[in-house]
DSSP file (Angstrom, degrees, kcal/mol; ACC not computed):
  #  RESIDUE AA STRUCTURE BP1 BP2  ACC     N-H-->O    O-->H-N    N-H-->O    O-->H-N    TCO  KAPPA ALPHA  PHI   PSI    X-CA   Y-CA   Z-CA
    1    1 A X              0   0    0      0, 0.0     2,-0.3     0, 0.0     0, 0.0   0.000 360.0 360.0 360.0 132.5 -109.7   32.9 -162.0
    2    2 A X        -     0   0    0      7,-0.0     2,-0.7     2,-0.0     0, 0.0  -0.633 360.0-143.9 -86.6 140.9 -111.6   30.5 -164.3
    3    3 A X        +     0   0    0     -2,-0.3     3,-0.3     1,-0.1     6,-0.2  -0.902  20.2 175.7-105.3 107.0 -115.3   30.6 -164.4
    4    4 A X  S    S+     0   0    0     -2,-0.7    -1,-0.1     1,-0.2     9,-0.1   0.492  72.4  66.9 -87.2  -3.7 -116.7   27.0 -164.9
    5    5 A X  S    S+     0   0    0      4,-0.1    41,-2.9    40,-0.1    -1,-0.2   0.669  82.9  81.2 -94.1 -18.5 -120.3   28.2 -164.6
    6    6 A X  S  > S-     0   0    0     -3,-0.3     4,-2.7    39,-0.2     5,-0.2  -0.356  96.1 -99.7 -82.4 172.3 -120.6   30.2 -167.8
    7    7 A X  H  > S+     0   0    0      1,-0.2     4,-1.9     2,-0.2     5,-0.1   0.905 120.9  44.6 -60.6 -46.0 -121.2   28.5 -171.2
    8    8 A X  H  > S+     0   0    0      2,-0.2     4,-2.1     1,-0.2    -1,-0.2   0.917 115.3  47.7 -66.1 -43.0 -117.5   28.6 -172.4
    9    9 A X  H  > S+     0   0    0     -6,-0.2     4,-2.5     1,-0.2    -2,-0.2   0.890 110.5  51.8 -64.8 -39.7 -116.2   27.4 -169.0
   10   10 A X  H  X S+     0   0    0     -4,-2.7     4,-2.5     2,-0.2    -1,-0.2   0.884 109.0  50.8 -65.5 -38.0 -118.7   24.6 -168.8
   11   11 A X  H  X S+     0   0    0     -4,-1.9     4,-2.1    -5,-0.2    -1,-0.2   0.915 111.1  48.3 -64.7 -42.2 -117.7   23.4 -172.3
   12   12 A X  H  X S+     0   0    0     -4,-2.1     4,-2.3     2,-0.2    -2,-0.2   0.915 112.4  48.9 -63.1 -42.3 -114.0   23.4 -171.3
   13   13 A X  H  X S+     0   0    0     -4,-2.5     4,-2.5     2,-0.2     5,-0.2   0.908 108.8  52.9 -64.7 -42.2 -114.8   21.5 -168.1
   14   14 A X  H  X S+     0   0    0     -4,-2.5     4,-2.5     1,-0.2     5,-0.2   0.925 110.9  47.2 -58.1 -45.2 -116.9   18.9 -170.0
   15   15 A X  H  X S+     0   0    0     -4,-2.1     4,-2.6     1,-0.2     5,-0.2   0.894 111.3  51.0 -64.8 -40.4 -114.0   18.3 -172.4
   16   16 A X  H  X S+     0   0    0     -4,-2.3     4,-2.4     2,-0.2    -2,-0.2   0.920 112.5  46.1 -63.1 -43.9 -111.5   18.0 -169.5
   17   17 A X  H  X S+     0   0    0     -4,-2.5     4,-2.1     2,-0.2     5,-0.3   0.949 115.3  45.4 -64.6 -49.4 -113.6   15.5 -167.6
   18   18 A X  H  X S+     0   0    0     -4,-2.5     4,-2.2    -5,-0.2    -2,-0.2   0.914 115.1  47.5 -62.4 -43.2 -114.3   13.4 -170.7
   19   19 A X  H  X S+     0   0    0     -4,-2.6     4,-2.3    -5,-0.2    -1,-0.2   0.913 109.4  54.2 -64.0 -43.6 -110.7   13.4 -171.9
   20   20 A X  H  X S+     0   0    0     -4,-2.4     4,-0.7    -5,-0.2    -2,-0.2   0.934 115.2  37.9 -56.4 -50.5 -109.4   12.5 -168.4
   21   21 A X  H  <>S+     0   0    0     -4,-2.1     5,-2.9     1,-0.2     3,-0.3   0.832 112.8  56.4 -76.5 -31.6 -111.6    9.4 -168.1
   22   22 A X  H ><5S+     0   0    0     -4,-2.2     3,-1.7    -5,-0.3    -1,-0.2   0.912 103.5  55.0 -63.7 -41.7 -111.2    8.4 -171.7
   23   23 A X  H 3<5S+     0   0    0     -4,-2.3    -1,-0.2     1,-0.3    -2,-0.2   0.774 108.9  49.4 -60.7 -25.8 -107.4    8.3 -171.3
   24   24 A X  T 3<5S-     0   0    0     -4,-0.7    -1,-0.3    -3,-0.3    -2,-0.2   0.334 124.7-102.3 -97.8   5.8 -107.9    5.9 -168.4
   25   25 A X  T < 5S+     0   0    0     -3,-1.7    36,-2.7     1,-0.3     2,-0.3   0.665  78.5 127.9  88.2  17.4 -110.2    3.6 -170.4
   26   26 A X  E   < -A   60   0A   0     -5,-2.9     2,-0.6    34,-0.3    -1,-0.3  -0.824  51.9-137.3-110.8 148.5 -113.5    4.7 -168.9
   27   27 A X  E     +A   59   0A   0     32,-2.0    32,-0.7    -2,-0.3    31,-0.4  -0.904  29.9 169.9-102.7 120.8 -116.7    5.7 -170.7
   28   28 A X        -     0   0    0     -2,-0.6     2,-0.5   -10,-0.1    29,-0.0  -0.961  26.5-142.9-128.2 149.5 -118.5    8.7 -169.2
   29   29 A X        -     0   0    0     -2,-0.4    22,-1.4     2,-0.0     2,-0.5  -0.959  19.6-175.0-109.9 123.7 -121.3   10.8 -170.5
   30   30 A X  E     -C   50   0B   0     -2,-0.5     2,-0.3    20,-0.2    20,-0.2  -0.981   4.8-177.3-123.8 124.1 -121.0   14.5 -169.7
   31   31 A X  E     -C   49   0B   0     18,-3.7    18,-3.0    -2,-0.5     2,-0.4  -0.838  20.3-134.8-120.2 155.8 -123.9   16.9 -170.6
   32   32 A X  E     -C   48   0B   0     -2,-0.3     2,-0.5    16,-0.2    16,-0.2  -0.923  16.7-166.1-109.3 136.3 -124.4   20.7 -170.3
   33   33 A X  E     -C   47   0B   0     14,-2.6    14,-3.2    -2,-0.4     2,-0.8  -0.982  18.9-135.1-125.6 120.5 -127.7   22.0 -168.9
   34   34 A X  E     -C   46   0B   0     -2,-0.5    12,-0.2    12,-0.2    -2,-0.0  -0.642  21.2-177.1 -75.4 111.7 -128.6   25.7 -169.3
   35   35 A X  E     -     0   0B   0     10,-2.2    11,-0.2    -2,-0.8    -1,-0.2   0.533  28.4-145.9 -88.5  -7.3 -129.9   26.7 -165.9
   36   36 A X  E     -C   45   0B   0      9,-0.8     9,-1.7     2,-0.1    -1,-0.2  -0.275  50.5  -9.0  75.1-163.8 -130.7   30.3 -167.1
   37   37 A X  E     -C   44   0B   0      7,-0.2     2,-0.5     5,-0.1     7,-0.3  -0.493  59.1-161.9 -73.9 134.0 -130.4   33.4 -164.9
   38   38 A X  E >>> -C   43   0B   0      5,-2.8     4,-1.7    -2,-0.2     5,-1.2  -0.956   8.2-155.7-118.5 111.3 -129.8   32.7 -161.2
   39   39 A X  T 345S+     0   0    0     -2,-0.5    -1,-0.1     1,-0.3     5,-0.0   0.860  93.1  55.9 -56.4 -38.7 -130.6   35.7 -159.0
   40   40 A X  T 345S+     0   0    0      1,-0.2    -1,-0.3     2,-0.1    -2,-0.0   0.848 116.4  36.7 -64.1 -32.8 -128.2   34.7 -156.2
   41   41 A X  T <45S-     0   0    0     -3,-0.8    -1,-0.2     2,-0.2    -2,-0.2   0.623 100.9-136.9 -90.3 -15.5 -125.3   34.6 -158.7
   42   42 A X  T  <5S+     0   0    0     -4,-1.7     2,-0.3     1,-0.2    -3,-0.2   0.831  75.4  68.4  58.9  35.1 -126.6   37.6 -160.6
   43   43 A X  E   <S-C   38   0B   0     -5,-1.2    -5,-2.8    -7,-0.1    -2,-0.2  -0.971  91.6 -81.9-163.4 172.4 -125.8   35.8 -163.8
   44   44 A X  E     -C   37   0B   0     -2,-0.3     2,-0.4    -7,-0.3    -7,-0.2  -0.492  43.8-153.5 -80.0 158.0 -126.7   32.9 -166.1
   45   45 A X  E     -C   36   0B   0     -9,-1.7   -10,-2.2    -2,-0.2    -9,-0.8  -0.987  13.1-156.6-137.2 144.0 -125.4   29.5 -165.2
   46   46 A X  E     -C   34   0B   0    -41,-2.9     2,-0.3    -2,-0.4   -12,-0.2  -0.990  19.3-146.8-119.0 123.2 -124.6   26.4 -167.2
   47   47 A X  E     -C   33   0B   0    -14,-3.2   -14,-2.6    -2,-0.5     2,-0.6  -0.651   2.1-145.0 -89.9 145.0 -124.5   23.1 -165.2
   48   48 A X  E     +C   32   0B   0     -2,-0.3     2,-0.3   -16,-0.2   -16,-0.2  -0.952  25.6 178.0-108.1 120.5 -122.2   20.2 -166.0
   49   49 A X  E     +C   31   0B   0    -18,-3.0   -18,-3.7    -2,-0.6     2,-0.3  -0.931   3.5 177.4-126.3 148.6 -123.9   16.8 -165.4
   50   50 A X  E     -C   30   0B   0     -2,-0.3   -20,-0.2   -20,-0.2     5,-0.0  -0.861  42.0-113.8-140.8 174.0 -122.6   13.3 -165.9
   51   51 A X  S    S+     0   0    0    -22,-1.4   -21,-0.1    -2,-0.3     2,-0.1   0.227  77.1 118.7 -93.6  13.1 -123.5    9.7 -165.4
   52   52 A X        -     0   0    0    -23,-0.3     2,-0.5     5,-0.1     5,-0.2  -0.417  60.3-135.8 -77.3 157.0 -120.7    9.2 -162.8
   53   53 A X  B >  S-D   56   0C   0      3,-2.6     3,-1.8     1,-0.2    -2,-0.1  -0.970  83.0 -16.2-116.2 120.8 -121.5    8.2 -159.3
   54   54 A X  T 3  S-     0   0    0     -2,-0.5    -1,-0.2     1,-0.3     3,-0.1   0.845 129.3 -54.8  52.5  36.9 -119.6   10.2 -156.5
   55   55 A X  T 3  S+     0   0    0      1,-0.2     2,-0.4    -3,-0.1    -1,-0.3   0.528 116.6 111.8  79.6   6.2 -117.2   11.4 -159.2
   56   56 A X  B <  S-D   53   0C   0     -3,-1.8    -3,-2.6    -5,-0.0    -1,-0.2  -0.909  70.8-111.1-114.9 141.2 -116.3    7.9 -160.4
   57   57 A X        -     0   0    0     -2,-0.4   -29,-0.1    -5,-0.2    -5,-0.1  -0.288  14.5-146.3 -67.8 153.7 -117.3    6.4 -163.8
   58   58 A X  S    S+     0   0    0    -31,-0.4     2,-0.4     1,-0.2    -1,-0.1   0.763  77.6  39.1 -91.1 -28.2 -119.8    3.6 -163.9
   59   59 A X  E     -A   27   0A   0    -32,-0.7   -32,-2.0    12,-0.0     2,-0.4  -0.978  62.7-153.7-131.8 136.6 -118.4    1.6 -166.9
   60   60 A X  E     -AB  26  68A   0      8,-1.0     8,-2.7    -2,-0.4     2,-0.6  -0.892  25.8-121.6-104.8 136.3 -114.9    0.7 -168.0
   61   61 A X  E     + B   0  67A   0    -36,-2.7     6,-0.2    -2,-0.4     3,-0.1  -0.662  29.3 177.9 -75.1 120.2 -114.2    0.0 -171.6
   62   62 A X  E     -     0   0A   0      4,-1.3     2,-0.3    -2,-0.6    -1,-0.2   0.884  69.8 -30.1 -88.4 -48.5 -112.8   -3.5 -171.9
   63   63 A X  E >  S- B   0  66A   0      3,-1.0     3,-0.5     0, 0.0    -1,-0.4  -0.861  82.9 -73.5-150.9-172.3 -112.5   -3.4 -175.6
   64   64 A X  T 3  S+     0   0    0     -2,-0.3     3,-0.0     1,-0.2    -3,-0.0   0.756 129.8  32.2 -62.5 -24.8 -114.4   -1.7 -178.5
   65   65 A X  T 3  S+     0   0    0     -4,-0.0     2,-0.3     2,-0.0    -1,-0.2   0.522 110.0  67.4-111.5  -7.3 -117.4   -4.0 -178.2
   66   66 A X  E <   -B   63   0A   0     -3,-0.5    -4,-1.3     2,-0.0    -3,-1.0  -0.877  55.1-162.4-120.3 148.0 -117.6   -4.9 -174.4
   67   67 A X  E     -B   61   0A   0     -2,-0.3     2,-0.4    -6,-0.2    -6,-0.2  -0.990  16.1-138.2-125.6 136.8 -118.3   -2.8 -171.3
   68   68 A X  E     -B   60   0A   0     -8,-2.7    -8,-1.0    -2,-0.4     4,-0.1  -0.780  18.4-140.2 -87.3 139.2 -117.6   -3.7 -167.7
   69   69 A X  S    S+     0   0    0     -2,-0.4     2,-0.3   -10,-0.2    -1,-0.1   0.538  73.1  40.4 -83.8  -6.9 -120.5   -2.8 -165.6
   70   70 A X  S    S-     0   0    0    -10,-0.1     2,-0.3     2,-0.0   -10,-0.3  -0.928  85.8 -95.1-140.5 163.2 -118.7   -1.5 -162.5
   71   71 A X        +     0   0    0     -2,-0.3     2,-0.4   -12,-0.1   -13,-0.1  -0.609  37.8 175.7 -78.0 132.0 -115.8    0.7 -161.5
   72   72 A X        -     0   0    0     -2,-0.3    -4,-0.0    -4,-0.1    -2,-0.0  -0.942  28.6-127.5-136.7 115.4 -112.6   -1.2 -160.7
   73   73 A X              0   0    0     -2,-0.4    -2,-0.0     1,-0.2     0, 0.0  -0.288 360.0 360.0 -61.8 144.7 -109.5    0.8 -160.0
   74   74 A X              0   0    0    -50,-0.1    -1,-0.2     0, 0.0     0, 0.0   0.474 360.0 360.0 -77.1 360.0 -106.4   -0.2 -162.0
């Protein structure tokens, strides 16, 4: 079972998300936030946060210099 909440798992997840959307021509920003120790989990946690809305990217790369302002499925 993979742990996406620890530091290594969160880094892997960030790379997977960014790679997935980049391959499809979308620009996403994915950040890691150290949430520290969480008593309910009995461990430290790293959050993965992005600029996506409801799991969808906000901007599509049209070319190297232009950005489309909204999501449009291909």
